[in-house]
C-alpha positions in Angstrom: 3.6 -32.7 35.8 6.9 -31.4 34.4 7.2 -34.6 32.3 11.0 -34.4 30.4 13.4 -32.0 29.6 15.2 -32.3 26.5 18.1 -30.1 24.8 16.6 -27.2 26.6 13.1 -28.0 26.1 10.6 -28.8 29.0 7.7 -30.6 28.8 4.1 -29.7 31.3 1.1 -31.5 29.6 0.6 -30.8 26.4 3.3 -27.8 26.1 6.7 -27.1 25.4 9.0 -25.4 26.7 12.1 -24.0 25.0 13.8 -21.7 27.2 16.8 -20.8 24.4 14.2 -19.8 22.0 11.1 -18.3 24.9 8.6 -20.1 22.8 6.1 -21.9 24.4 4.5 -25.0 21.8 1.2 -26.3 22.7 2.2 -30.4 20.9 -1.2 -31.4 19.6 -1.1 -28.3 17.1 2.1 -26.9 16.9 1.0 -23.8 17.7 4.1 -21.6 19.1 4.0 -18.7 21.4 7.2 -16.4 21.2 7.2 -14.6 25.0 9.7 -13.0 26.7 12.5 -14.7 29.2 10.6 -13.8 32.4 7.4 -15.2 30.8 8.7 -18.1 29.9 10.1 -18.6 33.3 6.9 -17.7 34.9 4.5 -20.6 32.5 7.0 -23.2 33.8 7.3 -22.6 37.3 3.2 -22.4 37.3 2.7 -25.2 35.4 5.1 -26.7 37.3 3.6 -26.7 40.8 0.3 -26.7 38.9 -3.1 -26.7 41.2 -1.2 -24.2 43.9 -0.6 -21.2 44.1 2.7 -19.3 43.5 2.9 -15.7 45.4 3.7 -12.7 43.7 7.2 -12.5 45.4 7.6 -16.2 44.5 7.2 -15.9 40.8 9.2 -11.4 41.1 12.0 -13.6 43.2 12.9 -16.8 40.6 11.5 -15.7 37.3 13.6 -12.4 37.0 17.0 -13.5 38.9 18.7 -11.3 40.8 17.1 -8.1 38.7 15.1 -5.6 41.1 11.5 -5.2 39.3 8.1 -4.4 40.7 5.0 -6.2 41.1 4.1 -4.2 38.0 6.7 -6.5 35.8 5.4 -8.9 37.1 1.3 -7.7 36.2 2.3 -6.8 32.7 3.6 -9.9 32.2 1.5 -12.6 33.0 -1.3 -9.5 31.3 0.8 -10.9 27.9 0.7 -14.7 28.9 -2.7 -14.1 28.4 -2.8 -12.3 25.2 -0.3 -14.8 23.9 -2.6 -18.2 24.8 -6.0 -17.0 24.4 -4.6 -16.1 20.5 -4.0 -19.6 19.8 -7.5 -20.5 22.1 -7.2 -21.3 25.9 -7.9 -18.3 27.4 -8.2 -19.4 30.7 -5.1 -21.7 31.7 -3.6 -18.6 34.3 -5.5 -17.9 37.3 -5.5 -15.5 39.5 -5.4 -16.0 43.1 -6.1 -12.4 44.4 -3.9 -11.1 47.1 -1.6 -14.1 46.4 -0.3 -14.7 43.1 -1.3 -17.1 40.5 -2.0 -20.2 39.4 -2.7 -23.1 36.7 -5.0 -25.2 36.7 -3.5 -28.9 35.9 -6.5 -29.5 34.2 -5.5 -27.0 31.4 -2.1 -29.0 31.0 -4.1 -31.8 30.0 -4.8 -32.8 26.3 -8.3 -33.0 25.4 -7.9 -33.7 22.3 -9.6 -30.5 21.8 -6.9 -29.1 19.1 -6.1 -31.4 16.8 -2.5 -32.0 14.6 -1.5 -30.2 11.6 -1.5 -32.1 8.8 1.7 -33.6 7.8 2.3 -32.1 3.9 0.2 -28.5 5.2 1.6 -27.5 1.7 -1.2 -29.1 -0.1 -3.4 -27.6 2.1 -2.3 -23.8 1.7 -2.1 -24.4 -2.6 -5.6 -25.2 -2.1 -6.4 -22.3 0.0 -5.1 -19.8 -2.7 -6.9 -21.3 -5.4 -10.0 -21.3 -3.7 -9.4 -18.1 -2.9 -8.1 -16.9 -6.9 -11.4 -18.6 -8.0 -13.3 -16.3 -5.5 -12.1 -13.0 -6.6 -12.5 -14.2 -10.1 -16.1 -15.0 -9.7 -16.2 -11.4 -7.9 -14.7 -10.2 -11.0 -16.9 -11.9 -13.3 -20.1 -10.5 -11.3 -19.7 -6.7 -11.6 -21.1 -4.7 -14.1 -18.6 -3.5 -16.1 -20.2 0.3 -17.3 -19.6 1.3 -20.8 -16.4 4.3 -20.9 -17.9 7.5 -21.3 -16.8 9.6 -24.0 -16.7 13.4 -25.4 -15.3 16.5 -24.9 -14.1 16.8 -21.2 -14.5 20.6 -20.4 -11.1 22.6 -18.9 -11.8 24.1 -15.4 -10.0 27.8 -14.1 -9.5 27.3 -11.0 -9.0 31.7 -9.8 -7.4 32.5 -7.1 
């Protein structure tokens, strides 16, 4: 599934992994996930071996290269990856294979067209959104009933101890 490597960026189907920046980018809409070094390697290893289970021991050995880590480190890293992916609408990209390890289905890496690219000049869309928000706020303020100010003498309240 590994399509190409350019300038430290490796493509896995519809995702680019930038090892130096530690990002995973969905190509169709440029949604960027900022992840740790080990999480970058976990995703790349799972994507590179799509449709195959990668054992926990292999992930621990390959993704932390020489560092001594526990199973909990892998569990936390997988949780972090899943959380990051869910923020961009990718809810089931990593599959747990009970008592074995993890996998990514090749179908999860194929562009299904459900995430259209961002418009080239997004600044116009952002500006239009800001104008719409200002108009909505103005309409809300205009609809608020203003009560007349209460006039009269104020009573002084004396606090005693």
